[in-house]
MITOR-620960 format. One record per atom (N, C-alpha, C, O): residue in three letters; y, x, z. Coordinates in pm, whole numbers, plus 50000, padded with zeros to 5 digits. Each point is the difference from the previous one (the first is absolute). Example, Ala and Ser with C-alpha at 12.3 -4.5 7.8 and 13.67 -1.06 7.14 Angstrom:
2
ALA494315131950780
ALA501194991150000
ALA501205009050000
ALA499985010450066
SER501074986149862
SER501195008250006
SER501094992350073
SER501115005150017
//
This chain:
249
MET497715131750449
MET500174992650108
MET501284991150074
MET501105005550004
LEU498804984950037
LEU501324994950047
LEU500105005350141
LEU499035005450053
ASN502424992750023
ASN500675007150110
ASN499134991450128
ASN500444989850051
GLN498625014849976
GLN499354996250104
GLN500684994050113
GLN499664988950042
ASP501725021050032
ASP500924994750100
ASP500384984749954
ASP499984990350076
ILE500305009549807
ILE500944987649996
ILE498564990349987
ILE500084988050027
ILE498855016949938
ILE498994986349972
ILE499814993550151
ILE499884988050023
ARG500115025350100
ARG499484997250137
ARG501314991450046
ARG499764990050067
GLU501835013549899
GLU500944992250051
GLU500134987149949
GLU500594991450065
ALA498785005849799
ALA500074986149951
ALA498884992350064
ALA500114987950017
THR499005017650014
THR498854989850062
THR500094996350125
THR499554989850052
ARG501335023250020
ARG500364992850154
ARG500974989649971
ARG499824988750044
LEU501275014349880
LEU500734989349923
LEU499634984549994
LEU500424989850055
THR498685013249863
THR499174984150004
THR499394995150092
THR500084988350037
ARG499075022550022
ARG499564992950108
ARG501074993250127
ARG499704989550057
ALA501255016649967
ALA501114994650053
ALA500894985049919
ALA500924992750040
GLY498555007549877
GLY500414984549952
GLY501395005949925
GLY500664990249967
GLU500015022149996
GLU500675001049941
GLU500135006549835
GLU500305010149937
LEU499294977950050
LEU499634999649797
LEU500925007149938
LEU499725009049920
VAL501994985850126
VAL500785003449851
VAL499995013350038
VAL499735006649899
GLU500505003150227
GLU499905013750013
GLU499095006349923
GLU500175009849928
ALA498864984050091
ALA498145007249958
ALA500475003849853
ALA499985011349950
THR500534974649981
THR499824997249868
THR500705012949936
THR499575007149909
ALA501874994150181
ALA501225008249927
ALA499705016150017
ALA500535008749931
LEU498604993150164
LEU499155015750042
LEU499154999349862
LEU500065009349919
LEU499414983050067
LEU498964999549857
LEU500545001049881
LEU499335005649913
GLN501654990650063
GLN500954999749924
GLN500515012849950
GLN499985003949883
ARG500645004250257
ARG500675011649932
ARG499285010449995
ARG500535009749946
MET497644992450122
MET499185007849924
MET499774997949894
MET499675009649931
LEU500394979150016
LEU499034996449830
LEU501315005949936
LEU499905005449890
ARG501204993850165
ARG501065009449892
ARG500445012350002
ARG500635006349915
GLY498964996750194
GLY499605015550005
GLY500975003850098
GLY500285012050010
GLU500434976850089
GLU501125007850093
GLU499325000450137
GLU498914995050025
ASN501825011250054
ASN499515007750103
ASN500184984250103
ASN500794990849981
ALA498075010850138
ALA499964986950128
ALA501455001050047
ALA500745009449972
PRO499634979650104
PRO501035001050114
PRO499335007150069
PRO498845004049989
ASN502584998950147
ASN499665008050099
ASN499184991050118
ASN500634998550105
THR498244996449889
THR499154991550104
THR499175007150060
THR499375009249948
PRO500574987150171
PRO498565003650078
PRO498964995449983
PRO499844987849997
SER498985022449984
SER498614996049980
SER499574999450134
SER500725002850096
ARG497804992749912
ARG499264996650101
ARG499885011150111
ARG500164997350118
HIS499515016649833
HIS500045009250050
HIS501615011650027
HIS500175011750036
GLY500874975449916
GLY501265008050036
GLY500625007549937
GLY501115004450031
SER497864999949804
SER500495007749907
SER501674992549924
SER500534989450035
ARG499855018549879
ARG501144992749953
ARG499985004449854
ARG499365010049969
THR501324982949939
THR499555006149859
THR501635002149935
THR500894992150032
ALA499325018749880
ALA501255004449991
ALA500344992149913
ALA499334997449900
LEU502204995950140
LEU500784989949931
LEU501175012949926
LEU500615009850044
ARG499234983249817
ARG501215007149921
ARG501154992749975
ARG501025006849990
GLU499124978449993
GLU500854989050030
GLU499594990250068
GLU499074993649952
PRO501445002550167
PRO499364989850059
PRO500374983149965
PRO500954997149928
LEU498314994350125
LEU500324987249951
LEU501224997750066
LEU500565007950076
ILE499884979649889
ILE501014995050037
ILE499654987850132
ILE500004990249926
ILE499885007150137
ILE499724986650094
ILE500634996250099
ILE500765007150066
ASP498944979449958
ASP500504995550115
ASP499354998750104
ASP499114991849977
ALA500825012750154
ALA499075002150081
ALA500994990550142
ALA501205000550024
LYS497794992250040
LYS500154994750118
LYS499004999350102
LYS499034992550006
ALA501415018050090
ALA498715002350121
ALA500454990450101
ALA501154998350040
ASN497514994350003
ASN500254992650134
ASN499455006350131
ASN498815002550020
ALA502214999850065
ALA499585003950116
ALA498974995450052
ALA499734987949997
GLU499465021850063
GLU498794994050099
GLU499515012550098
GLU500035012349990
ASP499524979350101
ASP499315011550129
ASP498485005249952
ASP498934993850006
THR501305017349952
THR498645005849985
THR499165007950120
THR498795002250008
ASP502065000450064
ASP499365012250137
ASP498664992850037
ASP499035006150045
SER501004978649929
SER498435000950071
SER499294993949912
SER499114992450037
HIS501145009849826
HIS499044998849864
HIS500485010549947
HIS500744998249904
PRO499045013450131
PRO500215011149873
PRO499465000549858
PRO500495005949903
GLN498434986950104
GLN499494998649880
GLN500234989549871
GLN499364999049896
LEU502104991850165
LEU500594992349924
LEU501265007849946
LEU500615007650076
ARG499654991149833
ARG501225002249896
ARG500964988350010
ARG499544988549997
PRO502045014250017
PRO500864990149998
PRO500064993049841
PRO500015008849914
PRO500034979950041
PRO499664992749891
PRO501245002649927
PRO501074997850058
ILE498925006649822
ILE501344998549917
ILE499734993949856
ILE498965001549935
SER502094991850029
SER500134992649923
SER500415008449887
SER500765008450048
VAL499094993849802
VAL500615010249934
VAL499934993249924
VAL499004992950001
GLN501995005449892
GLN500274995849876
GLN500665008049901
GLN501155004250019
LEU498114998649861
LEU500465012049872
LEU501004993449947
LEU499904988049977
ARG501405020449991
ARG500864998049915
ARG499885007849875
ARG500044995549886
THR499805016050148
THR499875005149856
THR498905014949997
THR499745008750082
LEU499864988549784
LEU499055008649997
LEU500795011849852
LEU500204996849883
ARG500025015150179
ARG500885006949888
ARG499005008549926
ARG499385009850039
ALA500614983549835
ALA498915011049911
ALA500405014849957
ALA500955001749924
LEU498315008950127
LEU500415013949949
LEU499595003649877
LEU499104994449938
PRO501655016450018
PRO499585004949840
PRO498715005549997
PRO499475007050087
ASP499954988349782
ASP498685005949979
ASP500215017149970
ASP500215005349891
ARG499695000850229
ARG499745014049989
ARG498925007149986
ARG498964997150060
LYS501135011249873
LYS498555005649994
LYS499435006250072
LYS498785001149992
GLU502255007650141
GLU499245008550123
GLU499504988650097
GLU499175002550088
ARG501384984049892
ARG499334991450091
ARG498684993849948
ARG499504991450073
ARG499885011949812
ARG498944993849967
ARG498305009450081
ARG498844997249968
SER501475010950109
SER499155005450126
SER499694990650109
SER498954998350063
ASP502434994949948
ASP500074991950132
ASP498784989150011
ASP499834995850114
ILE499334999349791
ILE499034989649992
ILE498555008149941
ILE498984994349961
GLY501275019450045
GLY498625009149933
GLY499524994549920
GLY499004993150023
LEU501415007749886
LEU499074996149837
LEU499885009149907
LEU499414998849893
ARG501445014850171
ARG499435008349874
ARG498905003349977
ARG499825001749880
GLY499135000450197
GLY499075004649997
GLY498714988449952
GLY499165002649914
VAL500894987750141
VAL499424985049966
VAL500494998949850
VAL499144999449912
THR502055000350058
THR499884995549833
THR499315011149923
THR499504996949892
LYS500415015350148
LYS499405010249869
LYS498185001450034
LYS499255009849998
ARG500574979650023
ARG498385001150021
ARG499264997449832
ARG500434992449913
ALA498745013750084
ALA499255000249897
ALA499844984749908
ALA499294993050072
PRO500975001449838
PRO499374987149951
PRO498724996550016
PRO499315010050022
PRO499964977949974
PRO498764995649991
PRO499645004449878
PRO500855002349915
SER497574999850058
SER499505003949899
SER499734985049917
SER500184989350057
THR499405011749810
THR499984987049933
THR498774991450045
THR500044987750005
PRO498555021950037
PRO499034996250043
PRO499954990050143
PRO499294990250021
ASP501845016850076
ASP500574990850093
ASP500704987749994
ASP500024991850092
ILE500495007149812
ILE500424985549963
ILE500044991949911
ILE500764990249992
VAL498275013949918
VAL499514991049841
VAL498555001750016
VAL499445010850020
PRO499844974349967
PRO498305000749979
PRO499985005749866
PRO500975001949926
GLU497645000950051
GLU499745002249857
GLU500164989149890
GLU499264990150002
GLY501625011449910
GLY499984988049895
GLY501024990150021
GLY500304991249919
ALA500365011250221
ALA501254990649993
ALA501225012349958
ALA499905012149978
ARG501024980650025
ARG501755003849956
ARG500975000450109
ARG500034989150057
PHE500755019149992
PHE500985002050084
PHE501505002149927
PHE500475011350014
ILE500284979949917
ILE500705003749906
ILE501445001850041
ILE500244995550112
GLU500635009349834
GLU501744998050070
GLU500814992849955
GLU499474993949907
GLY501615002850106
GLY500864989349981
GLY501115000150060
GLY500105004750113
THR500924990249821
THR501554998050055
THR500474990949988
THR500074995849884
TYR500574994950239
TYR500804988149952
TYR501485002450046
TYR500285007250095
SER500514987049838
SER501624999349983
SER500534991350045
SER499064992049992
SER501915001150062
SER500814988150009
SER501395003950048
SER500205011450042
ARG500734980049954
ARG501174999250079
ARG499925006750148
ARG500965005950048
ALA497934992750012
ALA500175005950134
ALA499745016450017
ALA500455007450087
GLY498634996049794
GLY499765016650001
GLY498684999149900
GLY499604992449911
SER499955019550154
SER498395003749901
SER498915003250100
SER500375007550091
ARG498514989049911
ARG499175005450054
ARG498565003749916
ARG499454991849926
ALA500165018750094
ALA498795003049924
ALA498474994950067
ALA499914999950123
TYR499224997049815
TYR498974997350068
TYR498495003349945
TYR499885004049885
ARG498934994350199
ARG498835002649909
ARG499164988650032
ARG499694994050103
LEU500005005149761
LEU498824986949989
LEU498595002550014
LEU499765006949901
PHE498994991450170
PHE499155000450041
PHE499214987949886
PHE499984988250036
ILE499335016449814
ILE499204985749925
ILE498315009050012
ILE499575010849961
PRO499844976050125
PRO498475001150025
PRO499275003549861
PRO500694997849901
SER498225006550079
SER499245004349884
SER499564988549945
SER499795001049879
ARG499984987750172
ARG499464987149967
ARG501024989249957
ARG499774988449966
TYR501595019150044
TYR501064989349955
TYR499804996449831
TYR499615008849923
GLN500694979150038
GLN500154995649905
GLN500854986949967
GLN501185003450008
ASP498744984349963
ASP500924991949966
ASP499964989850110
ASP500914991950011
ARG498135008350063
ARG499484990450099
ARG501385003250111
ARG500585010850012
PRO499664979150044
PRO501595003050135
PRO499505005950080
PRO498814997050004
LEU501555013050095
LEU499545006250096
LEU501345000650107
LEU501175003149976
PRO498174992450154
PRO500945005250128
PRO500715012849972
PRO499675010549945
LEU501464985150114
LEU501055015949964
LEU500505003050162
LEU500604990350048
VAL499255020550038
VAL500625003750097
VAL501225008249993
VAL499945008349909
VAL500874991950142
VAL501325009550008
VAL499755007550135
VAL499834994450108
MET500165018349873
MET499855009950132
MET501145009849977
MET500235006949901
LEU500774991750270
LEU501105005050028
LEU500065012250093
LEU500214998450120
HIS499615014449824
HIS499815010750078
HIS500864999250117
HIS500904991950023
GLY498555021050069
GLY500965003350106
GLY500825010850021
GLY499825009149919
CYS501194993050180
CYS500725008749966
CYS499135020349966
CYS499005006550029
THR502324994849892
THR499365015549980
THR498844997349873
THR499775011249954
GLN499624981349992
GLN498454997949908
GLN500684994449873
GLN500934992349972
SER498235014549969
SER500214992849833
SER498604990349978
SER499014999350073
PRO501284993749804
PRO499104989849982
PRO498475008949994
PRO499044993450040
ASP500665020749916
ASP498745006849962
ASP499575001250158
ASP498844997050028
ASP502055007350077
ASP499685001850119
ASP499744990550042
ASP499165002350087
PHE501114983149906
PHE499544988250068
PHE498844996249927
PHE499224993450068
ALA500455008649820
ALA499114994749927
ALA498785008350052
ALA498904994749987
ALA501175016850065
ALA498875012250027
ALA499944994550113
ALA498904994850018
GLY501985003650091
GLY499944997650139
GLY499034987550031
GLY498975001350066
THR501444987249883
THR499744986950013
THR498644999149897
THR499424989750036
ARG499935015349872
ARG498805002449896
ARG500404980349930
ARG499134992449959
MET502105005050049
MET499894987349946
MET499714995049858
MET499754988849958
ASN500385026849964
ASN499664992749884
ASN498405003749965
ASN499454997749892
PHE499915008950230
PHE498294997749995
PHE499624983549995
PHE499384993349917
MET501265003350209
MET499584988150027
MET500894988549859
MET499294990949957
ALA501325009550018
ALA501104991949878
ALA498755001849907
ALA499574989549952
GLU499675023750008
GLU499015002849882
GLU498644988550022
GLU499504993349909
GLU500095006750234
GLU499104989650024
GLU500404988349997
GLU499184991849960
GLN501935004250072
GLN500064986850013
GLN500904993749899
GLN500634989550010
ASN499295021049865
ASN500774997449857
ASN501644990550016
ASN500364989149957
CYS500345022250130
CYS501634992649986
CYS500875014049976
CYS499685010950048
LEU501324987049880
LEU500965008050003
LEU500825003350096
LEU500034991750091
VAL500815019949924
VAL500655005450106
VAL501145004849937
VAL499895005349889
ILE501674993150190
ILE500865004349978
ILE500705007550104
ILE500134993750105
TYR500385018749892
TYR500525008150073
TYR501475005849962
TYR500255010449939
PRO500694979850116
PRO501335005649984
PRO500125010250077
PRO499425002350106
ALA501625005949817
ALA500345016150073
ALA501704999750051
ALA500924998749919
GLN499275002750229
GLN501155001550052
GLN500295014549961
GLN499175008850019
PRO502234993949917
PRO500465012149983
PRO501025007450104
PRO501014994650045
SER498665016149979
SER500835010050111
SER501634997349990
SER500685001250102
HIS499994994649757
HIS501334995550003
HIS500134985450051
HIS501114996450038
ALA498034996649964
ALA499964989250096
ALA499964996150128
ALA500554990750060
ASN498375021549987
ASN500064998750142
ASN499665014450012
ASN499235004849917
GLN501185001250161
GLN499685019650028
GLN498305002350028
GLN499285009149958
ALA500344978350138
ALA498385001050029
ALA499464993649917
ALA498974994550037
LYS501375004049854
LYS499314985049924
LYS499494990950028
LYS498974995349951
CYS501904999250163
CYS499654988150072
CYS500734987549906
CYS501025002549936
TRP498474986550063
TRP500524986949964
TRP500774993950078
TRP499554998150113
ASN501594997749862
ASN501244999550085
ASN499964987450023
ASN500844992049958
TRP497905004350130
TRP500154987150046
TRP500894995050137
TRP500034988450042
PHE500735023850021
PHE500914994150093
PHE501014994349929
PHE500434989050032
ARG500125019049850
ARG501284993749961
ARG500464988049945
ARG499304996249906
THR501914994750130
THR500134990749945
THR499924993449856
THR499664988949960
ALA500935026649962
ALA499714996949891
ALA498634998249898
ALA499864996349883
ASP499315007650210
ASP498515001349917
ASP498954987450097
ASP498794998050014
GLN501994998250017
GLN499444987450103
GLN500104983149947
GLN499704990150067
GLN500715010249822
GLN500764990049909
GLN499274999549850
GLN499885010049930
ARG499714978250037
ARG499444992749857
ARG501325005149908
ARG501204999150026
GLY498225005849875
GLY500634999149888
GLY500845016049990
GLY500625003549899
ARG499245004250216
ARG500855010150051
ARG499035013250012
ARG498784999450010
GLY501955011749987
GLY499235015250025
GLY498504999150001
GLY499334993049924
GLU500205015450174
GLU498575001549991
GLU498704987149967
GLU498995001849932
PRO501404985550137
PRO499294988949959
PRO499774998149854
PRO498994999249930
SER502665000450041
SER499784995249857
SER499535010049918
SER499624995049894
LEU500215018750110
LEU499355011449943
LEU498574994850016
LEU499444996249897
ILE499955003350211
ILE498645000650006
ILE499524986749957
ILE498834998849963
ALA501984991450041
ALA499694986149921
ALA499775000449848
ALA499004997449933
GLY502215006550036
GLY499935006949873
GLY498755010949911
GLY499544998649886
ILE500205011050206
ILE498895004549950
ILE498574991550001
ILE499025000649925
THR501154994450145
THR498494989250015
THR500064989049873
THR499084998149919
ARG502174995350083
ARG500184992949845
ARG499505005949891
ARG499124994549935
HIS501345016850033
HIS499975005149922
HIS498425004249957
HIS499504996849892
VAL499775011350217
VAL498595001349992
VAL499284984149952
VAL499174999249909
MET501314989450165
MET499254987949957
MET500444996949891
MET499234993349932
ASP501895009350016
ASP500264995649819
ASP499335011249877
ASP500004996449882
ASP499475016150154
ASP499325007849956
ASP498754999050003
ASP499335004149905
TYR500114990350201
TYR498254998150021
TYR499874990250060
TYR500904994650063
SER497835001149925
SER499314987150003
SER499874998650177
SER499125005350067
VAL501584989349965
VAL500194998150195
VAL499664983750014
VAL500304990649926
ASP498875010050215
ASP500034986350014
ASP501434999450116
ASP500215008550087
ARG500434982449893
ARG501424998650031
ARG500114990850129
ARG501014997050064
ARG497424998949959
ARG499804992150137
ARG499565011450097
ARG500114998050121
ARG499425013449835
ARG499255007650094
ARG501015015250017
ARG499265009850002
VAL502014993350009
VAL501035009949978
VAL500265002350153
VAL500474991250073
TYR499095024149980
TYR500245003450134
TYR501275010050029
TYR500665006949922
VAL499424991950180
VAL500665017150052
VAL499865002450090
VAL499944990450077
GLY499905023449981
GLY499745010250139
GLY500495011349987
GLY500115006149894
GLY500274998350233
GLY500185014249999
GLY499825004350156
GLY499664992850094
LEU500675021249909
LEU500175007450137
LEU501335004050016
LEU500875003249919
SER499094995750221
SER501195002750105
SER501254996949886
SER499854989349941
ALA501165017450026
ALA500994991149935
ALA499584995549907
ALA500824991849958
GLY498375008749983
GLY499324992249854
GLY499514984150047
GLY500124989249941
ALA499225014550202
ALA499614987250048
ALA500834988750046
ALA499774987950005
ALA501665021750039
ALA501764991950023
ALA500134992549847
ALA500044988049974
ALA500005020149964
ALA500274994649862
ALA499144989949969
ALA500394989249957
ALA498455013650063
ALA499514989349914
ALA500174988750068
ALA500024990249925
ALA500135007150202
ALA500264990450090
ALA501454991249943
ALA500144987849988
VAL500865023449985
VAL501094993449884
VAL499804995849934
VAL500444988550000
LEU498745015749876
LEU499214998049908
LEU500134982749982
LEU500744992149942
GLY497845007450160
GLY499684985750027
GLY500924992450049
GLY499764988249975
ALA501115013250078
ALA501054990550041
ALA500974994249867
ALA500314988549968
THR499895019549996
THR501065002949875
THR499224993849895
THR500554990649943
TYR498335012650020
TYR499634995849878
TYR498264994349986
TYR499085001749920
ASN501174989750225
ASN498494990349983
ASN499304993549910
ASN498794997949990
ASP502554997749916
ASP499304997649900
ASP499265002449857
ASP499474993349912
LEU500905023750124
LEU499125009649931
LEU498325005349995
LEU499655008949923
//
């Protein structure tokens, strides 16, 4: 489970138009850090181990006649301090019970007669494992290809079981790739769509996912006019980044 206090505060900031601050909160959560000491709608506060350094300028305003209004504050983030990845902090986002769930069974993932194989792709940007669904009717005729990016705490098997995408792909006769985000790349197995290094063509995770896609296209008969990408949660954001950086693919 993700930290619901941080999610609520990020939602409040987003509705208030403070997008930079909301993004900073989510980034800290995904790195396994604690939230800054900010008030929530209910006045509760989240514990802070190391504060954000901010410049804040408050504009004085008479709110006695309007108690529901708060003085507007213009906040500019100066520094986000990265805390060490300590073992004792890993429970802060509630992952211990989630990541130990039993893996889906094969009948929940693979239709009869189809294949769901494992692969690994490596480049200068790193290495990622993936799973490839091959429908039972696959021959030499070019097929559409769908790249599916899982959400936080998930694996390719989890995503395949939850979406039943392989069963739809069996009906529609198309190939499906499920790249896997390992925990050493992100503690919660989220795709790092929010990092500048993973938002550019030829670098980071976009280049790895694009490399996996091209690798499968070279090894299998793929209709290059029908290659698609989709995802869930952090995977959806990564899919949007991939569409922007590799729209030719």
